[in-house]
C-alpha positions in Angstrom: 71.4 26.6 12.0 71.0 28.7 8.8 70.2 25.6 6.8 67.4 24.6 9.3 66.0 28.2 9.1 66.0 28.1 5.3 64.3 24.7 5.3 61.7 25.9 7.8 61.0 29.0 5.8 60.7 27.0 2.6 58.3 24.6 4.3 56.1 27.5 5.6 56.0 29.1 2.1 55.1 25.8 0.5 52.4 25.2 3.1 51.0 28.7 2.6 51.0 28.4 -1.2 49.3 25.0 -1.0 46.7 26.4 1.4 45.9 29.4 -0.9 45.6 27.1 -3.9 43.2 24.7 -2.1 41.1 27.6 -0.8 40.9 29.1 -4.3 40.3 25.8 -6.2 37.9 24.0 -3.9 34.8 26.0 -4.6 35.5 26.1 -8.4 35.9 22.4 -8.5 32.7 21.8 -6.5 30.7 24.2 -8.7 32.1 22.7 -11.9 31.1 19.2 -10.7 27.6 20.5 -9.9 27.3 22.2 -13.3 28.5 19.1 -15.0 25.9 17.0 -13.1 23.1 19.3 -13.9 24.2 20.3 -17.4 24.8 16.7 -18.5 26.6 16.7 -21.8 27.8 20.3 -21.6 24.3 21.7 -22.0 23.9 25.3 -20.9 21.3 28.0 -20.9 18.5 25.3 -20.7 16.4 25.0 -17.6 16.2 21.5 -16.1 13.5 20.5 -13.7 14.8 18.1 -11.1 12.5 15.3 -9.8 11.4 15.6 -6.2 14.3 15.0 -3.7 14.5 11.6 -2.0 17.2 9.9 0.0 18.5 8.4 -3.2 17.8 11.1 -5.8 19.7 14.3 -5.1 20.3 16.4 -8.2 20.8 19.5 -6.0 23.3 19.5 -3.0 21.5 19.2 0.3 17.9 19.2 -1.1 14.8 19.7 0.9 11.9 17.3 0.1 9.5 20.2 0.5 11.0 22.0 -2.5 10.8 21.6 -6.3 14.1 22.5 -7.8 14.9 23.8 -11.3 18.4 24.7 -12.5 20.1 26.3 -15.5 23.8 26.2 -16.1 24.7 29.7 -17.3 27.2 30.2 -20.1 27.4 34.0 -20.6 30.1 33.7 -23.2 27.3 33.2 -25.8 25.7 36.5 -24.7 23.3 37.6 -22.0 20.9 34.9 -20.7 17.3 35.7 -20.0 15.4 33.9 -17.2 11.6 34.0 -17.2 10.3 32.2 -14.1 6.6 32.0 -13.5 5.9 31.9 -9.7 3.9 29.3 -7.8 2.2 29.7 -4.4 3.2 29.7 -1.6 6.8 30.6 -2.5 9.2 30.7 -5.4 12.8 32.0 -5.4 15.6 32.5 -7.9 19.3 32.4 -6.9 22.3 33.0 -9.1 25.7 31.6 -8.3 29.1 32.2 -9.9 31.5 29.5 -11.0 33.2 29.9 -7.6 29.9 29.2 -5.7 29.3 32.8 -4.7 25.6 33.7 -4.5 25.4 37.1 -6.2 21.7 37.6 -6.7 18.4 36.4 -5.1 14.9 37.3 -6.1 11.7 35.8 -4.7 8.0 36.1 -5.4 7.6 38.6 -2.5 9.9 41.1 -4.3 8.4 40.9 -7.8 5.3 42.5 -9.3 3.0 40.3 -11.2 3.1 36.6 -11.7 6.7 36.0 -12.7 10.4 36.9 -12.5 12.0 38.3 -15.6 15.8 38.6 -15.2 18.5 39.2 -17.8 22.0 38.0 -16.7 24.9 39.9 -18.3 28.5 38.6 -18.4 31.2 40.6 -16.6 31.6 44.1 -18.0 28.7 43.7 -20.5 26.3 46.6 -21.0 22.5 46.5 -20.8 21.2 45.7 -24.3 19.3 48.4 -26.1 15.6 47.8 -26.2 15.3 45.6 -23.1 12.2 46.5 -21.2 12.6 48.5 -17.9 10.5 45.8 -16.2 13.3 43.3 -16.7 15.7 43.0 -13.8 19.3 43.2 -15.2 22.1 41.6 -13.3 25.8 41.6 -14.0 27.4 38.2 -13.2 31.0 38.1 -11.7 32.0 35.3 -14.0 31.1 34.0 -17.5 29.8 30.7 -16.1 27.5 29.9 -13.2 24.2 28.5 -12.3 20.6 29.7 -11.7 18.6 27.7 -9.1 14.8 28.1 -8.7 13.2 26.7 -5.6 9.5 26.3 -5.2 7.6 25.2 -2.1 5.5 22.1 -2.6 2.7 22.1 -0.1 1.7 18.5 -0.7 2.2 15.6 -3.1 -1.1 16.4 -4.6 0.2 19.9 -5.4 3.2 18.6 -7.4 1.5 18.2 -10.8 0.3 21.8 -10.8 3.8 23.0 -9.7 5.3 20.9 -12.5 3.0 22.4 -15.1 4.1 25.9 -14.1 7.8 24.8 -13.9 7.5 23.6 -17.5 6.8 27.2 -18.6 10.2 28.4 -17.1 12.7 29.7 -19.7 16.5 30.1 -19.6 18.0 31.1 -22.9 20.4 33.3 -24.7 18.9 36.8 -25.2 18.8 37.4 -29.0 18.9 41.2 -28.4 
């Protein structure tokens, strides 16, 4: 009887440990795959504009065909990263995700003054650089790697060239500060 109880307890502990490992690892593996797909050959801190979503072309997971997506793989080990995102009507949003898929920051055109978003992303524990303008939104990331995703509504196929022209002015780069 003691042997059975010991085997049962060992099996339960092994199952619990396996469960915790899977729960911890799954989002990190998924985000790493997404960052690899978007970042290509290890490219980071460069904004990439995805083509319109179709049933065959899906750079972003679960895309909407009414949205134009841009993404930047963030590598904060090189220093803070500055995102300058001009907005387009009728809607533009910026979302920041950690390497564990956690969405830790969202900004949209309805919550910004002017015609664009200007965000400085700091690594964990980093301090605001001296000389950064107070108009710049400063965000501390929970991890040194992650991703920024910009979504823009495309009102019609005819509107896409104008949206693409604005997307081309978006910037994601290491802050030289």
